[in-house]
RODO-2510 file (C-alpha; in nm, 4 decimals, decimal comma):
residues 211
     n   res          X          Y          Z
     1     m    -2,1465    -0,5815    -0,2971
     2     e    -2,0699    -0,8851    -0,5100
     3     s    -1,6997    -0,9229    -0,5932
     4     g    -1,7467    -1,2022    -0,8438
     5     l    -1,4915    -1,4169    -0,6590
     6     k    -1,5517    -1,7695    -0,5331
     7     v    -1,4578    -1,8198    -0,1683
     8     p    -1,2882    -2,1555    -0,0949
     9     k    -1,4956    -2,3902     0,1177
    10     i    -1,3898    -2,3909     0,4833
    11     k    -1,3148    -2,7656     0,4769
    12     k    -1,0734    -2,7300     0,1858
    13     v    -0,8999    -2,4351     0,3521
    14     a    -0,8655    -2,6254     0,6809
    15     e    -0,7089    -2,9236     0,5030
    16     k    -0,4231    -2,6993     0,3911
    17     g    -0,3141    -2,6294     0,7479
    18     l    -0,2555    -2,2870     0,9082
    19     y     0,0082    -2,1680     0,6597
    20     g    -0,1908    -2,2978     0,3641
    21     a    -0,5084    -2,1338     0,4903
    22     f    -0,3276    -1,8014     0,5281
    23     s    -0,1924    -1,8335     0,1746
    24     v    -0,5416    -1,8923     0,0364
    25     i    -0,6780    -1,5886     0,2202
    26     l    -0,3863    -1,3684     0,1088
    27     e    -0,4312    -1,4767    -0,2524
    28     g    -0,8004    -1,3907    -0,2284
    29     v    -0,7192    -1,0420    -0,0997
    30     k    -0,4723    -0,9880    -0,3840
    31     r    -0,7323    -1,0960    -0,6408
    32     i    -0,9938    -0,8630    -0,4932
    33     e    -0,7436    -0,5733    -0,4948
    34     m    -0,6533    -0,6505    -0,8565
    35     k    -1,0187    -0,6403    -0,9554
    36     h    -1,0601    -0,3111    -0,7699
    37     n    -0,7590    -0,1579    -0,9432
    38     n    -0,9147    -0,2604    -1,2737
    39     n    -1,1882    -0,0311    -1,1562
    40     i    -1,4674    -0,2100    -0,9830
    41     i    -1,6129     0,0878    -0,7998
    42     l    -1,6945     0,0117    -0,4360
    43     q    -2,0029     0,1674    -0,2819
    44     d    -1,9843     0,4776    -0,0655
    45     p    -2,1216     0,4539     0,2888
    46     p    -2,5025     0,4993     0,3041
    47     g    -2,6021     0,8611     0,2540
    48     r    -2,2523     0,9646     0,1438
    49     d    -2,1445     1,0590    -0,2069
    50     f    -1,7662     1,1029    -0,1961
    51     s    -1,7618     1,2331    -0,5549
    52     v    -1,9279     1,5543    -0,4320
    53     e    -1,6604     1,6051    -0,1659
    54     f    -1,3737     1,5203    -0,4012
    55     s    -1,4937     1,7724    -0,6604
    56     s    -1,5518     2,0614    -0,4190
    57     v    -1,3853     2,3839    -0,5347
    58     k    -1,4629     2,5627    -0,2081
    59     k    -1,2089     2,3697    -0,0001
    60     i    -0,9192     2,4788    -0,2262
    61     e    -1,0395     2,8229    -0,3389
    62     k    -0,8122     3,0210    -0,1033
    63     y    -0,5027     2,9122    -0,2981
    64     l    -0,6416     2,8646    -0,6484
    65     d    -0,3834     2,9564    -0,9108
    66     s    -0,2998     2,8087    -1,2514
    67     p    -0,1783     2,5633    -1,3532
    68     i    -0,3507     2,3080    -1,1275
    69     l    -0,3095     1,9287    -1,1141
    70     d    -0,5754     1,7092    -0,9531
    71     i    -0,4176     1,3706    -0,8737
    72     g    -0,6784     1,0976    -0,8338
    73     c    -0,9288     1,3071    -1,0285
    74     k    -1,1712     1,0182    -1,0941
    75     a    -1,4342     1,1361    -1,3463
    76     g    -1,2701     1,4792    -1,3637
    77     k    -1,5482     1,6777    -1,1965
    78     l    -1,3106     1,9145    -1,0165
    79     v    -1,0979     1,9626    -1,3299
    80     y    -1,4038     2,0481    -1,5392
    81     k    -1,5308     2,2932    -1,2760
    82     l    -1,1933     2,4679    -1,2676
    83     i    -1,1704     2,4858    -1,6468
    84     d    -1,5205     2,6374    -1,6572
    85     k    -1,3989     2,9008    -1,4096
    86     g    -1,1083     2,9897    -1,6382
    87     y    -0,8260     2,7985    -1,4682
    88     d    -0,5646     2,5920    -1,6501
    89     a    -0,6433     2,2581    -1,4826
    90     y    -0,5269     1,9017    -1,5396
    91     g    -0,6180     1,5636    -1,3926
    92     m    -0,4815     1,2139    -1,3636
    93     d    -0,6197     0,8874    -1,2305
    94     i    -0,5089     0,5250    -1,2298
    95     g    -0,8499     0,3817    -1,3174
    96     p    -0,9508     0,3007    -1,6767
    97     r    -1,3184     0,3540    -1,5942
    98     a    -1,2371     0,7057    -1,4816
    99     a    -1,0619     0,7679    -1,8132
   100     q    -1,3744     0,6623    -2,0019
   101     q    -1,5565     0,9576    -1,8439
   102     w    -1,3104     1,2207    -1,9674
   103     t    -1,5256     1,3118    -2,2645
   104     k    -1,4144     1,6753    -2,2948
   105     h    -1,0689     1,8382    -2,2898
   106     r    -0,9105     1,4932    -2,3191
   107     e    -0,5644     1,6514    -2,3553
   108     k    -0,5995     1,7729    -1,9962
   109     f    -0,6101     1,4207    -1,8525
   110     y    -0,3662     1,1353    -1,8044
   111     e    -0,4384     0,7752    -1,7085
   112     g    -0,1570     0,6315    -1,4976
   113     d     0,0002     0,5640    -1,1586
   114     i     0,1444     0,8667    -0,9781
   115     e     0,3974     0,6363    -0,8067
   116     e     0,5404     0,5473    -1,1465
   117     y     0,5165     0,8685    -1,3471
   118     i     0,4286     1,2370    -1,3051
   119     p     0,2568     1,3427    -1,6281
   120     f     0,2481     1,6718    -1,8169
   121     d     0,5651     1,8603    -1,9015
   122     i     0,4819     2,1625    -1,6846
   123     n     0,5127     2,2702    -1,3231
   124     f     0,2091     2,3547    -1,1124
   125     k     0,1026     2,6295    -0,8724
   126     l    -0,1442     2,3949    -0,7018
   127     i    -0,1467     2,0154    -0,6717
   128     v    -0,4559     1,8542    -0,5205
   129     m    -0,4359     1,5088    -0,3590
   130     s    -0,7788     1,4331    -0,2145
   131     h    -0,7886     1,0815    -0,0657
   132     v    -0,4841     0,9671    -0,2630
   133     l    -0,1927     0,9123    -0,0233
   134     e    -0,3609     0,6265     0,1640
   135     h    -0,3763     0,4333    -0,1655
   136     l     0,0000     0,4552    -0,2285
   137     y     0,2697     0,2098    -0,1282
   138     n     0,5163     0,4909    -0,0523
   139     p     0,3338     0,8236    -0,0121
   140     q     0,6364     1,0069     0,1302
   141     e     0,8512     0,9154    -0,1696
   142     t     0,5755     1,0337    -0,4042
   143     l     0,5519     1,3667    -0,2212
   144     t     0,9282     1,4085    -0,2465
   145     r     0,9160     1,3536    -0,6241
   146     l     0,6341     1,6066    -0,6589
   147     r     0,8625     1,8787    -0,5199
   148     g     1,0210     1,9014    -0,8627
   149     r     0,6838     1,9770    -1,0230
   150     l     0,5755     2,2546    -0,7886
   151     k     0,6370     2,6169    -0,8882
   152     n     0,7864     2,8705    -0,6493
   153     g     0,5102     2,9802    -0,4144
   154     g     0,3028     2,6781    -0,5106
   155     k     0,0937     2,4674    -0,2741
   156     i    -0,0053     2,1055    -0,2304
   157     f    -0,3440     2,0288    -0,0779
   158     i    -0,3717     1,6932     0,1002
   159     e    -0,6847     1,5256     0,2301
   160     v    -0,6571     1,1824     0,3975
   161     p    -0,8641     0,9672     0,6331
   162     i    -0,7327     0,9174     0,9861
   163     g    -0,7667     0,5991     1,1896
   164     d    -0,9335     0,2740     1,0970
   165     m    -1,1402     0,3677     0,7895
   166     r    -1,0059     0,0629     0,6032
   167     h    -1,0880     0,0372     0,2334
   168     i    -0,9903    -0,2599     0,0178
   169     s    -0,7508    -0,0406    -0,1822
   170     h    -0,5845     0,1339     0,1143
   171     k    -0,2137     0,0592     0,1437
   172     i    -0,1552     0,2581     0,4626
   173     i    -0,3510     0,3845     0,7629
   174     f    -0,2493     0,7152     0,9194
   175     k    -0,3019     0,6943     1,2955
   176     d    -0,3264     1,0688     1,3580
   177     l    -0,2732     1,4141     1,2106
   178     k     0,0763     1,4349     1,3575
   179     e     0,1862     1,1328     1,1540
   180     v     0,0689     1,2945     0,8295
   181     e     0,2456     1,6194     0,9180
   182     e     0,5691     1,4320     0,9942
   183     m     0,5490     1,2460     0,6625
   184     a     0,5077     1,5759     0,4771
   185     r     0,8050     1,7339     0,6540
   186     n     1,0190     1,4269     0,5873
   187     g     0,9179     1,4619     0,2233
   188     g     1,0732     1,8098     0,2162
   189     y     0,7728     2,0362     0,2768
   190     k     0,6617     2,3041     0,5182
   191     v     0,3217     2,2391     0,6738
   192     d     0,1524     2,5778     0,6343
   193     e    -0,1876     2,4712     0,7652
   194     s    -0,3329     2,1517     0,9071
   195     s    -0,6629     2,0524     1,0627
   196     q    -0,8771     1,7508     1,1359
   197     r    -1,2533     1,7077     1,1533
   198     r    -1,5222     1,4450     1,1590
   199     v    -1,7114     1,3831     0,8356
   200     d    -1,9949     1,1376     0,8984
   201     n    -1,8199     0,8443     1,0693
   202     c    -1,4739     0,9318     0,9389
   203     s    -1,1995     1,1552     1,0717
   204     i    -1,0358     1,3507     0,7881
   205     a    -0,7054     1,5422     0,7917
   206     y    -0,6530     1,8493     0,5724
   207     l    -0,3082     1,9925     0,5047
   208     w    -0,1610     2,2742     0,2963
   209     l     0,2041     2,2244     0,2076
   210     s     0,4683     2,4470     0,0473
   211     l     0,8402     2,4246    -0,0312
***
């Protein structure tokens, strides 16, 4: 996929010495990440449409209860499905392109960074975080803050990749399921259920948390 960035010629990089070359490469990575955060959508692996997986109601149906917050909701497919089923559902995403696709029930969506602000002046019975934590600088701190927005008896559903599935916007790699469970417990949660399975070439962890 074209990033639209010009890569410095090898000769010019070499002339800067080892430290200079590293600086050039690091600056390039930062510029690519900035472009991604401004919502250049990277391609899914061949034959894989992550939007279908992200918007699946089936994986969370056992604990569905209103109100529901989908963090990292992208185009809002899961939120719209839940609203159509009669649930009081909300969504948030950091990407402006995602926000452009919230054409209905606009009051149910918020564009912003979950590490900076938790939107909506209500508490939730279910918070969904599907492939979100690996994009955060401090996922444990974010989970701790979300405790104050979870109702008694409420649940948080977490879905994260395990191992070396490195994406340009990933801030952290979880080495195994145990590490994710430990992070959740350190964030002040009980791990009610956890599992791990292969999905195509990726290993995905699934966790249900409660207070």
